[in-house]
C-alpha positions as CSV (number, residue, x, y, z in Angstrom):
1,X,33.3,55.3,-49.2
2,X,31.2,52.2,-48.3
3,X,30.3,51.1,-51.8
4,X,33.9,51.1,-52.8
5,X,34.9,49.6,-49.5
6,X,32.6,46.6,-50.2
7,X,33.5,46.4,-53.9
8,X,37.3,46.7,-53.8
9,X,38.5,45.8,-50.4
10,X,38.3,42.1,-49.3
11,X,36.0,41.6,-46.4
12,X,36.1,39.3,-43.4
13,X,32.4,38.9,-42.9
14,X,29.2,39.5,-44.9
15,X,28.1,42.4,-42.7
16,X,31.0,44.7,-41.7
17,X,30.1,47.6,-39.4
18,X,31.1,50.1,-42.2
19,X,31.8,53.2,-40.1
20,X,33.4,55.7,-42.5
21,X,36.3,57.0,-40.4
22,X,37.5,60.6,-40.6
23,X,39.9,60.8,-37.7
24,X,40.6,59.6,-34.2
25,X,42.1,61.1,-31.1
26,X,42.4,60.0,-27.5
27,X,39.5,57.7,-26.6
28,X,37.3,58.8,-29.5
29,X,36.9,57.9,-33.2
30,X,35.1,60.4,-35.5
31,X,33.2,59.4,-38.7
32,X,32.9,61.5,-41.9
33,X,29.8,63.2,-40.5
34,X,31.9,64.3,-37.5
35,X,29.9,62.1,-35.2
36,X,32.2,61.0,-32.3
37,X,32.3,57.5,-30.8
38,X,33.8,56.6,-27.5
39,X,36.1,53.7,-28.1
40,X,35.8,50.8,-25.7
41,X,37.6,48.4,-28.1
42,X,41.0,50.1,-28.9
43,X,41.3,48.4,-32.3
44,X,40.8,45.0,-30.6
45,X,43.3,45.6,-27.8
46,X,45.9,47.2,-30.1
47,X,45.8,50.9,-29.4
48,X,47.3,50.7,-25.9
49,X,47.7,54.5,-25.5
50,X,44.6,55.5,-27.4
51,X,44.5,57.3,-30.8
52,X,47.2,59.7,-31.9
53,X,49.2,59.6,-28.7
54,X,51.7,62.5,-28.9
55,X,54.7,60.4,-27.8
56,X,54.1,57.7,-30.3
57,X,53.3,60.1,-33.1
58,X,56.4,62.1,-32.4
59,X,58.6,59.0,-32.4
60,X,57.2,57.9,-35.7
61,X,57.8,61.4,-37.2
62,X,61.3,61.6,-35.9
63,X,62.3,58.2,-37.3
64,X,60.7,59.0,-40.7
65,X,63.1,62.0,-40.9
66,X,66.1,59.6,-40.5
67,X,65.3,56.5,-42.5
68,X,62.6,53.9,-43.1
69,X,63.2,50.4,-44.4
70,X,66.9,49.8,-45.4
71,X,67.5,46.1,-45.2
72,X,65.8,42.8,-44.5
73,X,65.6,41.8,-40.8
74,X,68.7,40.7,-39.0
75,X,71.5,42.2,-41.1
76,X,71.9,45.8,-40.1
77,X,72.0,47.3,-36.6
78,X,69.2,49.8,-36.4
79,X,68.8,51.9,-33.3
80,X,65.0,51.7,-32.7
81,X,64.9,47.9,-32.9
82,X,68.1,47.4,-30.8
83,X,66.9,49.8,-28.1
84,X,63.5,48.1,-28.0
85,X,64.8,44.5,-27.7
86,X,67.2,45.6,-25.0
87,X,64.4,47.3,-23.1
88,X,62.2,44.3,-23.4
89,X,65.0,42.1,-22.0
90,X,65.4,44.4,-19.0
91,X,61.7,44.0,-18.1
92,X,61.4,40.2,-18.5
93,X,62.8,37.4,-16.4
94,X,66.5,36.8,-17.0
95,X,66.0,33.7,-19.1
96,X,63.9,35.7,-21.6
97,X,66.5,37.9,-23.1
98,X,66.5,37.8,-26.9
99,X,63.6,39.0,-29.1
100,X,62.8,38.4,-32.7
101,X,60.7,41.2,-34.2
102,X,58.1,40.4,-36.9
103,X,55.1,42.0,-38.4
104,X,52.1,40.6,-36.6
105,X,51.0,38.3,-33.8
106,X,50.2,35.4,-36.0
107,X,53.7,35.6,-37.6
108,X,55.2,35.6,-34.1
109,X,53.2,32.5,-33.3
110,X,54.6,30.8,-36.4
111,X,58.1,31.7,-35.4
112,X,57.6,30.4,-31.9
113,X,56.3,27.0,-33.1
114,X,59.3,26.7,-35.4
115,X,61.6,27.5,-32.6
116,X,60.0,24.9,-30.3
117,X,60.5,22.2,-32.9
118,X,64.1,23.3,-33.5
119,X,65.0,23.4,-29.8
120,X,63.4,20.0,-28.9
121,X,63.7,18.0,-32.1
122,X,60.1,17.0,-31.5
123,X,57.0,17.4,-33.6
124,X,53.9,17.3,-31.4
125,X,52.3,20.6,-30.5
126,X,49.6,21.0,-27.9
127,X,47.1,23.8,-27.6
128,X,43.8,24.4,-25.9
129,X,40.2,24.0,-26.9
130,X,38.7,27.3,-28.0
131,X,42.2,28.8,-28.2
132,X,42.9,31.5,-30.8
133,X,46.5,32.3,-31.9
134,X,46.1,33.8,-35.3
135,X,44.9,32.9,-38.8
136,X,47.9,31.8,-40.9
137,X,48.2,28.1,-41.5
138,X,50.4,27.2,-38.5
139,X,48.5,29.4,-36.2
140,X,45.2,28.1,-37.5
141,X,46.5,24.5,-36.8
142,X,46.7,25.3,-33.1
143,X,43.3,27.1,-33.1
144,X,41.0,25.1,-30.9
145,X,37.8,25.8,-32.9
146,X,37.1,23.3,-35.7
147,X,34.4,25.4,-37.3
148,X,36.9,28.0,-38.4
149,X,39.4,25.4,-39.6
150,X,37.6,22.7,-41.5
151,X,37.4,24.6,-44.8
152,X,41.2,25.0,-44.9
153,X,42.4,21.5,-44.0
154,X,44.9,19.8,-44.2
155,X,46.7,21.8,-41.6
156,X,49.8,21.0,-39.6
157,X,49.9,17.3,-38.4
158,X,50.6,16.1,-34.9
159,X,48.6,18.8,-33.0
160,X,46.5,17.9,-30.0
161,X,44.3,19.8,-27.6
162,X,43.6,20.0,-23.9
163,X,41.0,21.9,-21.9
164,X,42.2,25.2,-20.4
165,X,42.3,24.8,-16.6
166,X,42.1,21.0,-16.7
167,X,44.9,19.6,-14.5
168,X,44.0,16.1,-15.6
169,X,44.7,16.9,-19.3
170,X,48.2,17.9,-18.5
171,X,49.2,14.3,-18.7
172,X,48.8,14.6,-22.5
173,X,52.1,16.6,-22.4
174,X,54.7,13.9,-22.9
175,X,58.2,13.3,-24.1
176,X,56.8,13.5,-27.6
177,X,55.7,17.1,-27.1
178,X,57.7,20.0,-28.5
179,X,55.6,22.6,-26.8
180,X,52.3,23.6,-25.3
181,X,51.0,26.9,-26.5
182,X,48.4,28.7,-24.4
183,X,47.0,32.2,-23.8
184,X,47.6,33.5,-20.3
185,X,44.0,34.6,-20.5
186,X,41.9,32.9,-23.1
187,X,40.6,35.6,-25.4
188,X,38.3,34.3,-28.1
189,X,36.9,31.7,-25.6
190,X,35.5,34.4,-23.4
191,X,38.3,36.0,-21.4
192,X,38.8,33.0,-19.2
193,X,41.5,33.3,-16.6
194,X,43.7,30.4,-15.3
195,X,42.5,28.9,-12.1
196,X,44.1,26.9,-9.2
197,X,47.7,27.7,-10.3
198,X,47.0,26.1,-13.7
199,X,49.9,27.9,-15.4
200,X,52.3,26.8,-12.7
201,X,51.1,23.2,-13.2
202,X,51.7,23.5,-16.9
203,X,55.2,24.7,-16.2
204,X,55.9,21.8,-13.9
205,X,54.7,19.3,-16.4
206,X,56.8,20.8,-19.2
207,X,59.9,20.6,-17.0
208,X,59.1,16.9,-16.2
209,X,59.0,15.9,-19.9
210,X,61.3,18.4,-21.5
211,X,58.6,20.3,-23.4
212,X,58.6,24.0,-23.9
213,X,56.0,26.3,-22.5
214,X,54.9,29.1,-24.9
215,X,52.6,31.8,-23.7
216,X,50.6,33.9,-26.1
217,X,50.5,37.5,-24.7
218,X,49.2,39.0,-27.9
219,X,46.1,40.3,-26.1
220,X,47.0,40.3,-22.4
221,X,50.4,41.9,-23.0
222,X,51.6,45.5,-22.6
223,X,49.8,46.5,-19.4
224,X,46.3,45.4,-20.1
225,X,46.1,43.1,-17.1
226,X,47.9,45.4,-14.6
227,X,51.4,43.9,-15.4
228,X,53.5,44.3,-18.5
229,X,52.6,40.7,-19.4
230,X,49.8,38.6,-18.2
231,X,52.0,35.7,-17.1
232,X,53.6,38.0,-14.5
233,X,50.3,37.8,-12.6
234,X,50.7,34.1,-12.1
235,X,54.2,33.5,-10.8
236,X,55.4,31.5,-13.8
237,X,58.3,31.9,-16.3
238,X,57.6,30.5,-19.8
239,X,60.2,29.4,-22.3
240,X,58.9,31.6,-25.1
241,X,56.7,34.7,-24.9
242,X,54.7,35.7,-28.0
243,X,53.5,39.3,-28.3
244,X,51.7,41.7,-30.7
245,X,48.7,43.9,-30.8
246,X,49.3,46.5,-28.0
247,X,53.0,46.6,-28.3
248,X,53.0,49.0,-31.2
249,X,50.6,51.7,-30.0
250,X,48.4,51.0,-33.0
251,X,51.1,50.1,-35.5
252,X,51.4,46.6,-37.0
253,X,53.9,44.4,-35.2
254,X,54.6,41.2,-33.4
255,X,57.5,39.5,-31.6
256,X,58.6,36.4,-29.8
257,X,61.2,36.3,-27.0
258,X,63.2,33.4,-25.6
259,X,66.7,32.8,-24.2
260,X,69.6,33.6,-26.4
261,X,70.6,30.0,-26.3
262,X,67.3,28.9,-27.8
263,X,66.9,31.9,-30.2
264,X,70.4,31.5,-31.7
265,X,69.4,28.1,-33.0
266,X,67.5,29.9,-35.8
267,X,70.7,31.2,-37.2
268,X,72.2,27.9,-38.4
269,X,71.4,24.3,-39.3
270,X,69.8,25.7,-41.3
271,X,70.9,29.3,-41.7
272,X,68.0,31.7,-42.0
273,X,65.8,29.5,-39.9
274,X,63.3,32.3,-39.7
275,X,63.3,35.3,-41.9
276,X,61.2,38.4,-42.6
277,X,61.7,41.4,-44.8
278,X,60.0,44.0,-42.7
279,X,60.4,42.7,-39.2
280,X,62.0,45.3,-36.9
281,X,61.0,48.1,-39.3
282,X,62.6,51.2,-37.8
283,X,59.4,53.3,-37.9
284,X,57.4,50.6,-36.2
285,X,60.1,49.8,-33.7
286,X,60.2,53.5,-32.8
287,X,56.4,53.4,-32.1
288,X,56.9,50.3,-30.0
289,X,59.7,51.9,-28.0
290,X,57.7,55.0,-27.3
291,X,54.7,52.9,-26.2
292,X,56.9,50.8,-23.8
293,X,58.6,53.9,-22.4
294,X,55.2,55.5,-21.7
295,X,53.9,52.4,-20.0
296,X,56.9,52.0,-17.8
297,X,57.4,55.7,-16.9
298,X,53.7,56.3,-15.9
299,X,51.2,54.7,-13.6
300,X,49.0,53.4,-16.5
301,X,49.5,49.7,-15.7
302,X,48.6,50.1,-12.1
303,X,45.7,52.3,-12.9
304,X,44.3,49.5,-15.1
305,X,43.3,47.6,-12.1
306,X,41.5,50.6,-10.6
307,X,39.7,51.1,-13.8
308,X,38.6,47.5,-13.8
309,X,37.1,48.0,-10.4
310,X,35.1,51.0,-11.7
311,X,33.8,49.0,-14.7
312,X,32.7,46.2,-12.4
313,X,31.0,48.6,-10.0
314,X,29.1,50.2,-12.9
315,X,28.2,47.2,-15.1
316,X,25.5,45.8,-12.8
317,X,22.3,45.0,-14.7
318,X,19.8,42.2,-15.0
319,X,21.0,41.5,-18.6
320,X,24.6,41.2,-17.5
321,X,25.3,37.7,-16.0
322,X,28.9,38.4,-15.1
323,X,32.0,40.4,-16.0
324,X,35.0,38.3,-16.9
325,X,38.6,39.1,-17.4
326,X,41.3,41.2,-15.7
327,X,42.3,44.8,-15.9
328,X,41.1,46.3,-19.1
329,X,40.6,43.0,-20.8
330,X,37.0,42.6,-19.8
331,X,33.9,40.9,-21.2
332,X,30.4,41.6,-20.1
333,X,28.4,38.4,-20.5
334,X,24.7,38.2,-21.4
335,X,22.3,35.2,-21.5
336,X,22.3,35.0,-25.3
337,X,24.1,36.1,-28.5
338,X,20.9,37.9,-29.6
339,X,21.1,40.2,-26.5
340,X,24.9,40.8,-27.1
341,X,24.4,41.6,-30.7
342,X,21.6,44.1,-30.0
343,X,23.6,45.8,-27.3
344,X,26.7,46.2,-29.5
345,X,24.9,47.5,-32.5
346,X,22.6,49.8,-30.6
347,X,25.5,51.2,-28.6
348,X,27.4,52.0,-31.8
349,X,24.3,54.0,-33.0
350,X,24.5,55.9,-29.6
351,X,28.2,56.7,-30.0
352,X,29.9,53.8,-28.1
353,X,32.1,51.3,-29.8
354,X,31.9,47.7,-28.4
355,X,32.7,44.5,-30.2
356,X,32.4,40.7,-30.1
357,X,34.7,37.9,-29.1
358,X,35.6,35.2,-31.7
359,X,34.0,32.1,-30.2
360,X,31.9,33.2,-27.3
361,X,28.7,34.8,-28.7
362,X,27.4,36.0,-25.4
363,X,30.4,38.2,-24.6
364,X,30.5,42.0,-25.1
365,X,34.2,43.0,-25.6
366,X,35.4,45.8,-23.4
367,X,39.1,46.5,-24.1
368,X,39.5,50.3,-24.1
369,X,42.8,52.2,-24.4
370,X,44.7,52.1,-21.1
371,X,44.6,55.9,-21.2
372,X,40.8,56.0,-20.9
373,X,39.7,58.3,-18.1
374,X,37.3,57.5,-15.3
375,X,34.8,60.0,-16.7
376,X,34.9,58.3,-20.1
377,X,34.4,54.9,-18.4
378,X,31.3,56.3,-16.7
379,X,30.1,57.9,-19.9
380,X,30.3,54.6,-21.8
381,X,28.9,52.4,-19.1
382,X,25.9,54.8,-18.8
383,X,25.2,54.2,-22.5
384,X,25.4,50.4,-22.1
385,X,23.0,50.5,-19.1
386,X,20.6,52.9,-20.9
387,X,20.4,50.6,-23.9
388,X,19.9,47.5,-21.7
389,X,17.1,49.3,-19.8
390,X,15.4,50.1,-23.1
391,X,15.7,46.5,-24.2
392,X,14.1,45.2,-21.1
393,X,11.3,47.8,-21.3
394,X,10.6,46.8,-24.9
395,X,10.5,43.1,-24.1
396,X,8.0,43.7,-21.3
397,X,5.7,45.6,-23.7
């Protein structure tokens, strides 16, 4: 397939990994030569329950037998989407009770930025240096990494940046600010967690000046950090929560949630303040509902923290400088991008899928399905350590 893959399908980089996929199940992906690969990436944090989870698959099949797309978003009452939004509201703080379903995380970011401007009547947006919130034009405007943006300017005006975890920078949030948007754990920057009650201080500053606080839960969300959403680890309630990736059990989806009072502003002045054809798609919503039910009816979220402890106990090696992150959103750091590249590529040859982070070249992404077993964690970490031992031995020679 690879020649046609390169010739006919648009690529994101000059050197795609090019695995020819046959099938996937549980924690493993199989190529067309029937070689199996232990998946420590989960489609970049998207396959929360692993591959071909029976509950998700059955929900999709059941809905396909009833109906698929019937009308643009927001016109017809369709059971999977209604049930899902109601369940999300029951699991979030009382002020976060109305959800807009879209097709991807970046579209949810776009909707949240529009909502913030509509609620406040202000134009300034604040994001963080090294932030990543998606790749459409609005989301790119609040990306804190100029190298990825410069070829596409001009972008949205009136966007400013602060440093994540800098209390001093919070004074840049003023009465001009519509919203500050930040990841609860910075992903592309290297899985950096908030320190010294930083999120609470952001909340306080927003309250002082009437700005909205938007948290991007596209990666941390849906159990990956031990709570349903990452912000729930930090005793803070945002004005808008943005979600995606892991919410669909491997299906393409995004959403943003706010209070009904705020969200209803998108319905008039002007009408159709935000629209989407396929948002709330009944088949996708069924997969989301099944994923959320599985997460809340099992111990998977709590087990995530125990699995983190196991990873940290195993990933001890001279080539690993530290392990960052929380739960099953982890990054093993090395001293150089060259070391990281060699580990990732060699591990794939050995049957272990690892991946990179967007902006931090020294990071080895470890974001497996929440369903991964302790034996599979041990199996994968043994491969990493074996590869690193061989690299050290080779360098000595």
